[in-house]
N, C-alpha and C positions, 0 to 999 in steps of 0.2 A: 447276658446283659441284665442288670438288676431291674426289677419291675418299676421301681421308683424313677428310674431314668426317663421313662416315657412321659413324665411330667414336662420335660424340656420341649420335645416336639409338640406336645399338646398346647403348651403356653404360647409357642410360636404361632401355631394355627389360630388360637384364640385372639391373639393380638392382631393378626392380619385380617381376620374376619371383622373385628370391631372397627379397625381402620377403614375397611371397605364400606361398612355401614355408615360411618361418619362421612366418608367421601360421597356416598350416594345421598345422604341427608342434606349435605351442603347444596346440592344441585336443586333441591326443592325450594330454596329461597330465591326470591326475585332479584335479578341483577340490577334493577333500577331503570333509570331513564335511558333513552337511546344514546345520549351523550356518554353516560356512564358505561354503557356496553361498548361504545367505540373506544373509549380510553382503555378499558380492560383488555380489549382486543389487541391494541397496540402493545401493551405490556406483555401479554401472552406471546404474541408473535416475536417480540424482541428477545424474550427469555428463551423461547424454544430455539430460535436461530443461534443464540449464543451457545447453548448447550450442545447443539449439533456440531458446531465448530470445535468446541472443547473436546467432545468425545472423539472426533476425528483425530485430533492430536494425541489424545490418551491411548487410542487403539494402536497407533503406530508405536508409541513408547512401550505399550504392553507386549506387542509382538517382539520388539527388540529384547526386552527383559526376559521374555519366555525363551527366546533362543539362547540367551546367555545362561539361564538356569538349566536349559536342556544340555548345553555344553558341560556345565558343572556336573550334571547328573549322569549323562550318558557318555560324555567324552572323557572328562577328567576323573569321574567316579568319586567326587568329593561331596555329593549331595544325593538325597534319596530320589528315586525315579518318579515318585508321585508329586514331587514339589512343583514342577512347571504347571501341572493341571490345577493343583490347589491354589497356586498364585492367581491364576486366571479367574477362578470362581469368586475369590475375595473381592477382586476389582469389579466384577460384573454385579454382584449383589450391592456393593457400595454405590455404584453408579445408578443402579435402579432405584435405590432408596432415595437418593438425591433428586432423581427425576420425578418420582411420585410426589415428594414434598413440594418441589417447585411447581408442578402442575396444579396441585391442590391450592397452593397459595395464590397463584395467578387467577384461578377461578373464584376464590373466596373473597378477595379484597373488595371488589365492587359490591358483592352481596352483603359484606359486613357494613360497608358505607350505607347501603340502603336500609339495613336493619337498624342502624343508628338514627335513622329518621324517626323511628318509633320509640326506641328505648335504649338506654345504656346497657342494660342486662342482656337484651337481645343481641346487641353487637358483640358484647364480651363472650357470651356463650358460643356464638357462631365462630368468632375468631379463634377462641381457645380450642374448640373441637376440630376446627380445620388444622390448627397447629398440632393437635393430638394425632392426626393422620400421620404426620412425619414421625412423631415420637414412637407410635406403635409399629409403624412399618420398619423403622430402624431396629428396634429390639426384636421384632418378630423375625426379620430376615437374618439377623445375627444368630439367633437361637436355631433357626431352621438350617442355616449353613453349618453351624457347629454340630448339631445333632445328626444331620445327614452324613457329614464326613466321618463322624465318630462311628456310626453304624457301618458305613462302607469299609473303613479301615479295620475295624474290629472283626469284620466278616472275612476280609480277603488277606490280611497280613497273617503269615503263619505263626502258630503258637511257638514260643521259645521256652516256656516253663521256668524262666529265671527272672521274670519281672521286667524284661527289656521290651516286651511287646507294647505295653502301655507307654513306656518311655518313647518308643519309636512313633507310636500313634500321635502322642501329644506334640512331639517335636515336628512331625510332618504337618500337623494342623496349624502349628504356630506360623509356618511359612506362608499360608494363604493370607495371613495378616499383612504381608508385604504388598499384596495386590490391593487390599483395602486402604493401606497407608499411602500408596502411590496415587491412587485415585483421589483420596482425600486431600493430598497436597495440591494436586492440580485444581481441584474444586475450590479449595480455600484461597490459594494464591491467585488463580485466574479470576475467580468470582470477586475476590477482594479488590483487585486492581480495577476490574470493570466498574464495580459499584462506587468506589471512592473517586475515580476519575470523573464520573458523572456528577457525584454529589458535590465535590469541590468546585467543579465548573459551574454548576447550577447556583451554588451559594455565592461565590465571589462575584460573578457577573450579574446574576439575578438580584440577590438581596442587597449586596454592598454597593455595586456600581449603579444598578438601575432602580433600586428601591422597590422591587415588586415582591409580593409575599412568597413564601415557600410553596412549592407545587403549583405555582401560577401557570395556567395553560399557555401563557405567552412565552414562557421560558423554554427554549429549544431542548434543553437538557433534562426537562422534567420527566419525560417518559423513560429516558435512559437511567435516571436516578431510581425510578420505581422498578425498572427491570433489574437493576443491580441489587436492590434489596432482596429479590427472589433468588438470583443466581449466587449471590455471596452469602447472605445471612440465612437462607433456607437450605438450598442445595449444599452450600459449603459447610455450614454448621452440622447438617445431618451426616455428611460424609465423615467429618471430623469425629463426632461422637460415635458413629457406627464403628469406626476403627478403634476408638478407646475401649468401648464395650467389648468388642471382639477380642482385642489383645489382652485385656485384663483377665478375661475368663480363661483364655488359652495359656497365658503365662502361669496363672495359678494352677491350672491342670497339670502342666509340665512339672512345676515345683512340687505339687502334691505327689506325683508319681515318683519323684526322686526322694522326697522326705519319708515316704512310707514304703520304700523299696523293700525293706527287710521285714515288713509285717505280713507278707504273703499277698497273693493276687486279689483276694477278696477285699482286704482293707485298702490296698493300693487303688483298686477300682473305685472304692467309696471316696477316697481322697481326691481322685480325678474328677468325679462327677459332682462333688460338693459345690464348687463354684458355679457349675451349670445350673444346678437345682436352685441355688440362691438367686441367681439372675432370673430364672424362670418364675420363681415365686414373686419377685419384685415386679415382673412384667404383668402377671395376673392381678396383683394388688393395685397396679397403676390404673387399671380400668375403672373400678369404682371411684378412685380418687379423682379422675377426670370428670365424672358426673357430678361431683360435689361443688364444682366451680360455678358461682353465680354472684350477682351483685344487685344492690338496690339503685334506683334512679338517684342521680346526684351524689353518688358515693365519692368520698375523698380518695386520694392516692393511697393513703394507708389502709383504707377499707378495701379498696380494689386489690392491693397487694395481700391483704389478709385473706381475701377470698381465694387467691391462688395458693397461698401458703397452707390453707386448710386442707386442700387436696393432697399437697406434697407431704404434709405432716402426718396425715392419715396413712398414706402409703408407707412412709418411713417407719411409723410406729409398729404396724403389723408385720413389716419385713423383719424387724428385730425379734418378734415373737416366733414367727414361722421359721426363721433361720436357726434359732435355738432348737426347735423341734426337729428340723432336718438333720442337724449335726448329731443330735442325740440318737435319732433313728439310724443314722449311718454307723454309729458306734465308734466314731473316731476318738483315739486317745486324747486326753486333755481337751475335750470338746468345749468346755467352758472357756478355756483360754483362747481357743480359735474363735469362738463366738464373740469374745471380748474384742478381738482384732477387727471383726466385721462391724461391731458396734462403733468402735473408734473411727473406722473409715467412714461410716455413714454420718456420724456426728461431725467429722472433719469436713465432709462435703457441705453440710449445713452451715458450719462455722465459716468456711471460705465464702459461701454465698452471702452470709450476713455481713461479713467484712466488706465484700464488694458492694453490697447494697449501701452500706454506710458511707463509703468513699465516693459513690457515684450518684446516689439519689439526691434530688433537690430538696428532699425533706430534712436533710442533715447538714451540719455545719461545713464540711469540706467543700461541697459543691456551691453552697451559698457564698462562701468566701471567694471562690473563683468568680462568681457572678458580681460580687462587690468589687473585686479588683478590676473588672471590666470598665468601671467608671473612670479609672485612672489611665486607660489607654491600652494599646495593643501589647506592649512589652510586659506590663504587670500581669495580664491575663495568661500570657504564655508561661511566665515564671511561676505563677501560682499553680497552674495545671501540672507543670513539670514537678514541682515540689510535692503536690498532692499524690501524684502517681508514684514517685520514689518512696515517699513515706508509707504509702498503702501496701507496698511489697513486703513490708516487715511482718505483718500479721499472718498472711498465708505461709510465709517461710517458717515462722515460729510454729504454726499449726502442723506443717510438714515434719518438723523436727520432733514434735510431740507424737505424731502418728507413727513415725518410723521407730522411735524409741519404745513406745508402749505396746505397739502391735508385736514387735519382735519379742519383747519381754513376756507378754501374755501367751503368745503362740509357742514360745520355747519352753513352756512349763514354768513361767514366773521366775526365770533366771536368765542371766546373760552368759551362761556357760557356752563356750564355743563348740562344745560337743553337740549342742542342740541347734546349731546354725541353720540346718535345713528346715527345721520346724519354724524357726523365727522368720526365715525368708518366705515360707509358705503363708505365714500370718500377714506379712507386709503385702504380699500379692492379694490375699483375700480382702485386705482393707480397701484396695482399689475396687474390687468387685462390690464391696459394701457401699462405697461412695457412689458407684454407678448403678446400684440396684434399683434406684427410683427413676432411671433414665426415661422410662415410658412416659411419665408425667412431667419430669424435669425438662425434657426436650420439647414437650408440648408448650411449656411456658416460654421457651426460647423462640420456637418457630412462630408462636403467636405474635411476637413483636413486629416482624416485617409485614405480616398480614394487616395489623392495625395501622402501621405506618402507611402502607399503600392505600388503605381505606381512607385515611386522612387526605392523601393526595387526590383520590377520586372525588371526595367531597369538594375540595378546593377547585379542581379543574372543571367540575360539573356545576359549580355555583349553587350548592344546596343550602347555603345560609349559615349564619353564625351559630345557631343552636345545635345543628348537626355537627358542625366543625368542633364545637366545644366537647361534644361526646367523643368524637374520634381523637381529639387531642388528649383527652383523659386516658383513652386506651393506648395511644401512642407513647405518652409519658410513662405509663406503666410498662409498656413494651421495652422502652429504653432501659429501665431498671432490671427487668427480667433478662434482657439480652446481656447486660453487663454481668449479672449474676451467673448466667449460663456460661459466659466466657471464663469467669473465675472458677466455676465448677469444672469446666473442660481443662483448664490449666492445671488445677490441683490433681485431677484424675490422671492427666498426662504424666505428671511427675512421678506419682506412685506406680503407674503402669510401667514407666520406663525403668524404674528401680527393679520391678519384677523381671523385666526383660534383661537387665544387667545380670541378675542371678541366673536367669534362664540361659544366658550366653555360656556360662561355665558348664551347665548340664549338656549343652550342645557340644562343647569341647570334649567332654567325657564320652558322649555318644560317638563322636568322630573317631576317637582313639579305638573304641571297642568294636564298633560296627562297620565303619567305613574303611579305615586302614587296616582293620582286622589284626590289631596288635594289643589284645587285652592284657598281655603280660608285660608290656613295656612299663618301666618303673616311673611312677609319678610320686615325687617326694619320698622315694625309697619304698614305695608300695606298688603292686601290680595295678594297672589302670582300672581293672574291673573292680578292685576293692577300694580304690582311692576315694576319699570324700571331697566335698567342695573345697574345704580348707587346704587339702593336699595340693589341689591344682593351683590355688592361690600362691602357695609356697613354691611350687615347681616353676611357675612363670614369673616369679619375683615381683609380685604385685605389691610394691611398697613405695613410699614417697621418695626414696633415694634412687629409685631406678630411673635413669634419664629417659628411657623409652616411654615409661608411664607418664612422666612429667610432660614430655613432648606431646603425648596424646591429650592430656588435660588442656594444654595450651591450644592445641588444634581445635578441640571441642569448643572452647570459649570463642576462639576466632571464628568458627563456623557460625555460631549464633549471631555475632555482630555483623559478619559478612552477609548472612541471610537477611537480617533485618534491614541492613543498608540497601541491599539490592531491591527488596520489595518496596521500601519507602521511596527510593529513587524511581522505581517503575511507576508508582502511582503519580509521582511528581511530573514525570514526562507525559504520561497519558492525560493528566489533568491540565497540563499546559496546552495540549492540543485541543482539549474540550473548551477551555477558556477562549482560545483564539477563534474557535468555530462559533461559539455563542455570540461573541463580539461581532464577528463577520456577519452573522445573520441579522443582528440588530441594526448594523450599519447599512447593509445592502437592502434591507426591507423594513423601513420605518413603520410600516403598517402592522408589524408584529406587536410592538409595544403599544400601539394605538388600539389594538384588538380588532383590526379590520382584516387581517390576513393571518393564516396559520404558519407557524414555524415548521422547519424541516426536522421533525423528530427522528426520522430514520437515519439521517446523516450522523447525529450524535450517538445513536445506538451503534452504528457502524464503527465510529472512532473508538468507543469503549471496547468493542469486540476485538478489533484489530490490535489495540494496545494490550489487552489482556493476553491474547494468544501469543503475541511476540515476546512479552516480558516474563511469562510464567515459566519458560523453559530453563533459564539459567539457575534460578533458585532450586528448582526440582532436581536438576542434575547435580548440584552441590550436595544435596541430601543423600542422593544415591551413590555418588562416586567417592566422597571423602572417606567413608568407612572402608571401602575396598582399597584405596590408596594407602591409608594409615595401616590397615592390616597387612598389606604387602610389604611395607617398609619396616614397621615397628612390631608386627606380630600381635600376639594376644595381650601383652602388656600395654602396647600402644592403643589397642581398641578399648581396653578397660579404662584407661585414662581418658580417651576420647568421649566415652559415654558418661563418665563422671563429670567432665567439664561441660558437656552439652546439657546434661540434666540440670545441674545446679545453676549455671548462668542462664540457660534457656527459661527455666522456671521463673527466676527473678525478673528478667527482662520482659517476659510475656505478661506477668502480673502488672508491672509498671506501665507498660504500653496500653493494656486493656483498661485499666482503671483511670489513667490519665485521660484517655480518649473518651470514656464514658462520662467522666466528670465535666470535661469541656462541653460535651454535647448537652448534658442536662442543665449546665449553667446557662447556656444559650436559651434553652426552653424556659428556664426559670425567669429570665428577663422578658421573654415573649409573653409571659403571663401577666406582665404589668409592673414588675419590680425594676428598680434602678433605671427608670426612664421608659421602659417598655420597647415595643417594636419600633424600629426606625431611629432610635436614639444612638448617640455615640457609643454608649455602653453596649448596645445591641450589635453594632458593627464590629466592635472589638471582640465580642464573644463569638461572632461568626468566624473571625480569623482564628481564634483559639479552636473552634470546632473543626475548621478545615485542616489544622495541624493534627487534631485528635482523630479525625476520620480514618486515615491509614494506620494510625496507632492501634485503634480498637477493632478495626474490621479487616485489616490486611496483615500487617507484620506481626502484631501480637498474637492473634489466634493461629496464624500459620506456624508460629514457633512451637505450638503444642505438637503439631504433626512432625515438624523437624526432629524433635526429641525422640519420638517413637519410631519414625521412619529410619533414622540413623541406627537406632538400637536393633530394629528388625533386619535392616540391611547387614548389620554386623553378624547377626545370628545366621542369616542365610549363607554368608560368605565365610563362615568359620573355617572352612577347609583351606582357604587362601592364607588366613592368618597363621594357621598351624603348620601347613606344609610348604608354603611357597614364599614366606617372608624372607627378606634379604639378610636378616640377622640369624 
């Protein structure tokens, strides 16, 4: 094991230690008044109860999948025997990261609210460092999981002497991404349904029908709304990006083992650990970046955003420098071209973030135009938001085209020669690592948002006054922008990661022929399987546009995206309808609630969201897991290839559209609440609330869940490659 590799576990431990220190530091702040403590207690209790229920369902699903993987490994012999165990660890680490982030957020929100009684900077620093707990725990656990398994497998797998040991190690490690992806899908879908059912119910009955402010303690759904922010936007987002970070590193490692197969074991090892080292360096550099975030009292939204960007840009700049040093030290051929691929990926992440910021922030024209359209009624605000979302998808798609083209070109030795295909694919995979290399601080900016949002709710429900609410509103508005940016970032990284997985799929096919069915001499495009290259497998399985099995796969992939989005949207609609009925019932049955003389039944609303989420999240999850198996069984490798192409392209576009439209609707509403176009309570405000209720499941349920669908279907295809090769009906 090269000495430099130990930087990976070291950075994992460093990130976890700093996260623990931030967590302990958060508890030194005062939680505020007795009423604030009571409100925070309700939110913590609801979030913990929901996660307990979710994890019960997830454990059952994991046991079933583990049994299936055991059958594939020990019964049919079409999968490695380490796979069932690797699968389970990925899920456990992902679930633990989400739990830690959620627990930190629920303890931090009231403390942030109390800190805002004194200063804006105090509230910002506490909220951001509490969000940083999630960011650092996610990257720390990913690197700990990867380095631990790499050491174990490198120790216990027998030496082969032909370069296939590292291929086997990276292929096995890629399978525990299935555990992380499965857990992430449940966290995203279930958490998204929970939070948006509560949010829509609270807004429609509270704001529109009853005319009470957001987060008013008289609203029975207010606590459920705050609970949802934590289980959906903190635990869900953390699990999502845990999976992206993990998969991008592992897919790059597998492609590195394949690309440098003929260079000997030393160079092959260096290509495998390169993405791990770049991720580790980014993790270490995120720590000083987090300490740089601070703000002056009365800072504008642009100044607050600039404070966050300072830390992110610092981290990104030094990652570029150190990644070049790492690649040079590893001695990789064409290290400058590979470094250029990483640079392009990192810049693309920033570009997608800036694009999302432009289309969703109230500082720019698109969101202001949506707010302006609210003055004309409900229809125009819906049309304007849809149009903005559709238009906004163009920029990230163009960025993705540029990234794929230029990273391939640079990593392939500044050529498009098909002979250098493996190097080009390695470059595309590393661009995803580059995009996610700042995740320690980028995820902190995202997890900060729900904490600030809950702090605003605590201020309103505890009646702390307009000055404190003004500060928390400033932090909340900033959180909406960073959350939208984080979603764009997650979507972009998902698309590049899925492309890397598509390439990894063919390496798994090759490994299947050579190691599993033990027929290395079988002819692939006229060559023995052991000597065949990536492109030979492409020709052998007829992966071209005129192959009806591939076209059928593409169509199925597109169908899966729309089916998944429709199921999750309708799930939110059904759960929200029950929430609306419950809030109306409480107002009608107990008039003292609106008069402020009696308390609403918060627990009943939390229960409705919990039951709705648990019931509705199973069908979308099963679609993601089963469709690749069915398509592989019917159409084989060609069908799976088409499935992944269709899912990646359509899923990327639809996810960007939904996330940006939802973010723009939300910030248009907040822009009006700041006093524009009639302000709070006006007809424009009511129209903007309707737009926001449409956008809520767009940006917090269906849109972000599509990121995971893309990757989970790809990983599921990799895991079940034996079915597509050996048991398909064609």
